C-alpha positions as CSV (number, residue, x, y, z in Angstrom):
1,X,0.0,0.0,0.0
2,X,1.3,3.5,-0.8
3,X,2.1,5.9,1.9
4,X,0.5,9.4,2.0
5,X,3.9,10.8,1.0
6,X,4.1,8.6,-2.1
7,X,0.5,9.4,-3.1
8,X,1.3,13.1,-2.7
9,X,4.5,12.8,-4.7
10,X,2.8,10.9,-7.5
11,X,0.1,13.5,-7.8
12,X,2.5,16.4,-7.7
13,X,4.6,14.8,-10.4
14,X,1.5,14.2,-12.5
15,X,0.6,17.9,-12.1
16,X,4.2,18.8,-13.1
17,X,3.8,16.9,-16.4
18,X,0.5,18.6,-17.0
19,X,2.1,22.0,-16.4
20,X,4.7,21.1,-19.0
21,X,2.2,20.3,-21.7
22,X,0.1,23.4,-21.1
23,X,3.2,25.7,-21.1
24,X,4.3,24.2,-24.4
25,X,0.8,24.2,-26.0
26,X,0.1,27.7,-24.9
27,X,3.6,28.8,-26.0
28,X,4.2,30.1,-22.5
29,X,8.0,29.5,-22.6
30,X,8.5,31.2,-19.2
31,X,6.0,28.8,-17.7
32,X,8.7,26.1,-18.2
33,X,10.5,27.8,-15.2
34,X,7.9,26.2,-13.0
35,X,8.5,22.8,-14.6
36,X,12.3,22.4,-14.8
37,X,15.2,23.2,-12.5
38,X,17.1,26.3,-13.6
39,X,20.0,24.1,-14.8
40,X,17.9,21.4,-16.4
41,X,19.3,19.6,-19.4
42,X,16.7,18.9,-22.1
43,X,17.3,16.7,-25.2
44,X,14.8,16.9,-28.0
45,X,17.3,15.6,-30.7
46,X,15.6,12.3,-31.3
47,X,12.5,14.1,-32.6
48,X,14.6,16.5,-34.8
49,X,15.1,19.2,-32.2
50,X,18.0,20.4,-30.2
51,X,19.5,19.8,-26.7
52,X,20.8,22.2,-24.1
53,X,20.1,24.0,-20.8
54,X,16.7,25.4,-20.0
55,X,17.4,29.1,-20.9
56,X,18.7,28.1,-24.4
57,X,15.9,25.6,-25.0
58,X,13.2,28.2,-24.1
59,X,14.6,30.6,-26.7
60,X,15.0,27.8,-29.2
61,X,11.4,26.6,-28.7
62,X,10.0,30.1,-29.3
63,X,11.5,30.1,-32.8
64,X,11.3,26.4,-33.7
65,X,7.6,26.1,-32.9
66,X,6.5,29.1,-35.0
67,X,5.9,27.0,-38.1
68,X,3.3,24.9,-36.3
69,X,0.0,26.9,-35.9
70,X,-1.2,24.4,-33.3
71,X,-0.3,21.2,-31.5
72,X,-1.2,19.2,-28.4
73,X,1.0,17.4,-26.0
74,X,-0.9,14.7,-24.2
75,X,0.9,12.7,-21.5
76,X,-0.2,9.4,-20.1
77,X,0.9,6.2,-18.4
78,X,3.8,7.2,-16.1
79,X,6.3,4.6,-15.0
80,X,7.7,6.3,-11.9
81,X,10.5,5.2,-9.5
82,X,10.5,7.4,-6.4
83,X,13.6,7.5,-4.3
84,X,13.2,10.1,-1.5
85,X,13.8,13.5,-3.0
86,X,14.7,12.2,-6.5
87,X,12.7,10.2,-9.0
88,X,13.0,8.7,-12.5
89,X,10.1,8.5,-14.9
90,X,9.2,7.2,-18.3
91,X,6.0,8.8,-19.7
92,X,4.1,8.3,-22.9
93,X,3.5,11.4,-25.1
94,X,0.9,11.5,-28.0
95,X,1.5,14.6,-30.0
96,X,-0.7,15.6,-32.9
97,X,0.8,18.6,-34.7
98,X,-0.2,20.9,-37.6
99,X,2.3,22.2,-40.1
100,X,1.3,25.1,-42.2
101,X,2.8,24.4,-45.7
102,X,4.0,27.1,-48.1
103,X,0.8,26.9,-50.1
104,X,-1.2,27.7,-46.9
105,X,-2.6,24.2,-46.5
106,X,-2.5,22.7,-43.0
107,X,-1.0,19.2,-42.7
108,X,-1.8,17.2,-39.6
109,X,0.7,14.6,-38.4
110,X,1.3,12.6,-35.2
111,X,4.3,11.9,-33.1
112,X,4.4,9.2,-30.4
113,X,7.3,9.2,-28.0
114,X,8.4,8.7,-24.4
115,X,9.8,11.3,-22.1
116,X,12.6,9.9,-20.0
117,X,13.0,12.2,-17.0
118,X,15.1,12.7,-13.9
119,X,13.2,14.6,-11.3
120,X,14.1,16.3,-8.0
121,X,12.1,17.7,-5.1
122,X,13.0,21.4,-4.6
123,X,11.7,23.9,-2.1
124,X,9.2,24.9,-4.9
125,X,8.1,21.3,-5.4
126,X,9.0,18.6,-7.9
127,X,11.0,19.8,-11.0
128,X,12.5,18.0,-14.0
129,X,16.3,18.1,-13.9
130,X,16.8,16.2,-17.1
131,X,14.5,15.3,-20.0
132,X,15.3,13.1,-23.0
133,X,12.8,12.3,-25.7
134,X,12.7,8.8,-27.2
135,X,10.8,8.4,-30.4
136,X,8.3,5.5,-30.7
137,X,6.6,6.4,-34.0
138,X,5.6,9.1,-36.3
139,X,2.6,9.1,-38.7
140,X,1.9,11.2,-41.8
141,X,5.0,13.4,-41.1
142,X,5.4,15.9,-44.0
143,X,8.6,16.9,-45.6
144,X,9.8,20.0,-43.8
145,X,13.0,22.0,-43.3
146,X,15.0,21.0,-40.2
147,X,14.4,22.9,-37.1
148,X,16.8,25.9,-36.6
149,X,20.0,25.1,-34.9
150,X,20.2,26.3,-31.3
151,X,23.3,28.3,-32.1
152,X,21.4,30.3,-34.7
153,X,18.6,31.1,-32.3
154,X,20.6,31.7,-29.1
155,X,23.6,33.3,-30.8
């Protein structure tokens, strides 16, 4: 049977993942400060993105996501290992996205992946210290230019 602390931790981490998806989907890049540790390492390379520290990734996301008029990040089924003030998780993400093509037509495609995270309890609550995406599948992905390089965005 789970202790009250474990139940609380699991609910707080579930809420943390929800805050991430809403920050991304609402393009609230500064909202990611309430999700990640200030020195978090984030690796989106497996899905064609970039990797780096939180401040760089926030600036990169603001540019890289401009070509998508809409998207949704839906997280589910968390495999969570709690260890006191640290945790590791593997979480499913289903991500429908819309790419606006040069002719103005919208192209819908889907990305399925896992987030592999290392989490820490801070004085402000649980935060993600490291996030690595792992692709499971894509469907109907259009041809598109690569995302901008982080060096070109952060400069």
